[in-house]
N, C-alpha and C positions, 0 to 999 in steps of 0.2 A: 249348500250344494257342493258335490265331490267333484273335482275335476278329472277327469281322466286324459290320460296320456295318447294324443295321437298315434304315435308309434306303436308302442306296446298293448296299449290299451288297458292299462293298470291306473289305479289311482295315484294322484299326485298329491302327494303332503306338504305341509308346510316346512317339514324338514328336509324334504328333497329339493334340489336346485332343479329349477325350471326355468323357461322362458315361453313367451306366446308368438306365435306366428305374426309379423310385420305384416303380412297380406291381409285381403279382404275375410279370409277365413278366422282369424284370430284365435286360433286354437292352442293349447297349450302341448309342452311335450318337456320329458325328464330331458336334463341337458345331457346326460348318460346315453341317450336312445340317440343323439344326433350329434354330438362331438367327442372326440377321444384327446384331444389337446389339453393342454397344462394352462391355459388361458381362463382366468373367470369370465365367463361368457356374460351371466346374468349382471354383474359390477359393470363390465365393459359398455355394455348396450346400454346401460342407465348415464354412464359418465359421457360418452359419445354421441352428440345430436346425430341424427341421420342415420345411424348404426341400427341395423336389424337383422334379426333370422327368418327366413320363409319356409314354409315346407314346399316339396314338390309340385303339388298344386298350382300354388303362387308363386313359384320359383321363377317364373317366364319374366316377372317384373323386377326380380332383384338378382344380385350379383352373389354368388356362391361365397361361403366365408371358408378361407382357408387361414392356417396358422402364417403363412408368408405374408397374406394379406392384412391380417391382423397386426403383424409385427410392424409392418410397413407404416400402418396408420397409426400405432401407439408410439412409434418413433418420431414420426411427423409431427404429432401433437407433442409430446415430448420436449422437441426441438423449439418448438413454436413458444411453449412455455419457458423456455431457457433463454430462448432470446426476448423473450420480455421481461424476465427479472434481471439479466444483466444491463439492461437499459434502465430499469428502476435504480438499480445498485451505482450506475455511473452517473446518473440524475442525484443521487443522494450523496455521491461524494463530492461532486461538483458544487453542492448547496453547502455543505460542510467545510470544504476548502475556501470558498468563499466567505461564509462567515468567519472564519479565521484569518482572512487577510483582511475583512472590514474590522475585527475586533482581536489584534493580536494579543491582548494581554489576557483575553478573557480564559482561556484554557489553561491558564496557570493560575488562576486567581484561588488563595487560601491553599496551596499547595508548597510545602516545604522545599527548597531548593538545596539538592545537595551539590558537595563538591566535585562530585564526580559528572554532575548534569552540565555544571556551570563549565568544566571542562571540556566535555564534549561538545558544548555550545560554542566555545572558542576556537577550537580546534577545526568546525566546519567551514569551508569556503562558503562565498555567498556571493551575491550579484548584485549591485548598487543602482537603482534608475532614477536617475535625477531628473527633472523637466528642464529645459533650456531658457523658459520665461518664468517668473514666480506664479506659482498657483497652490492651493490649497493640497495637501497631503492625500486626504481623501480621494480627490480627482486623479491622481499619480497611480493610486491603488486601482480606481474604476476603469482607467484606461488599461493596464495590465490585463485584468480581468476579461475587458472585451476582446482586446488582442492576442491574447495566450489563452488556450483551452487547457488549463492543467490537468484536467481527466484525460482526454481525448490525446494528449500529446504525453500522458503518463509522467506528469512531473509532478514528486513529491514532495511538497515543501517542510521544512523542520522548523523554521523559525522565519517571523517576520518583525522588522525594527524599523520605527521613522528615524532618518537622519535628517541633519540640517539641510537647508536649501531645499525644502518641500522633496525630498527623495523617500525611497524607501529600499531598505536593505533586505534581501530575500534570499535564505539557504535552504538549499535543499538536502535531501537525507541521502545524496548520492553524487558523488564527483560527475557522474554522466548526466545525471539530471540538470546539475549546476552549469555544465557547458550547453546543454540543450535549451535552458531558460535564457541563457545570454544570447545564444544564436539565434532564438525566436523574437526577443526582443529586441535585439540590433536590425534585425530583417524587417519587422513590421511597424515600429517607434523609433527608429532612428533620427527620422524626421523631426521630431519633438521632445526627443530626450536622449540623453547623455546616457550610456551605459559602461559599466567596468566591473571586473570581477576584483573580488578582494581573496589573497590566500589565508586560511588559517594559522593560528598564533600556535605553534609548537609548546610542549608544557615544558615547566620549568623545575629545576630542583636546588634543592639549597645543600653545601656541603658546610659543616662546622668544624671546628675545632682543630682548624689548622695550626701547627706548630709555628709555622713562618709565613710572610706573605712572598707569594709565588708570581711571576709574570702570567699573563694572559693565556701565552702561547704554552710555557712550561707546564702549566697545570692541566691545560687541555691535553697535551701529549701525554701526560702522567695519567690521566681519566681513560684514554683510551687503550694505552698499554696495559693497565691492571684491569680492565672491565670490558675486554675485547669480545666477550661472550655475550655481556648484556648489551652494549653499544652496537646495534645492528645497521647504524648508517653513520661513520666518523663524520661527514661533512657536515652533518646536521647537530653536531656537538659545539656549542658555541659559550665560550665565557661571556656573560653578560655583565657582572662586574664582581669583583674581589674588595672586600671591606673589612676593619676591623669587628671582632664580636663584641657587641654591646656589652656582656655581661663580664668580658676578661679582655681588655684590650691587648694583651699579650697574644691573643690566638686571633685567629682570621676566619672569615668565612666566603664561599663565595655561592653566586648564584648562575648555573648553568641551565643552558636551554638545549633539550636533545629531542629527538623525534618521538612520535607517539609509541612507536613499538619499543623502542628502548625504555620508554618511560615503563611502559607497562611490564618490561622485564625486570626494573629494577625494584619495582613494588613485587612481584612474585619474590623475588630473591632477598628482600627485607632488606635492601641498600639505603 
């Protein structure tokens, strides 16, 4: 059976874009005969429930199709779909972070640990949450999850570790996240838990081959004066210890603690 366009009264082939009237007549038309816009009408009508085109005879019971109306309708549908996706993503993030909280060692199983990762882990500040009365560590983690919504509060954790006295150490990916976590735990759990934050440990470097033993103050001043370009914060430069070199007691070595930026500068300079 050959379909005839209601408008131009010519045949409608399968290769031509066409739509049927959504009114009582149910007649077919070429899309080009009724619509000059850029929207793919046949596809749009199939995808959106309730959307239809009607001929002039049936138009009294329908709304006209305008580009602005179509754009608004499409934007509304897209916005609704995006909102739904965001909700699903947040739920997934919450599930993953709760799984990490409950199984802190799972994410690192069978993965080699590099010196760089160990260093980063040591330098990240963290929050320690300890119960005021003895209880299982799992309850401490459960209480944290029930009182702090990690996803909603945009707190991204980087490490979790059990500590003594049934406590949990939680490190965040940023200093801001760490402060936010501490504040929330203090506000919502302070009655049953003690909360404190711990600062990160700055990296250390070893100096070897010193011909003579220096005092800590003298060695520190020499390091700062001779490496002023590399040492970004002299206040964080500390001499931890000075001791004889094991392979040659006539020479000495020293362990020096510096800030992270200075450490990176030294690595780049090959010091």
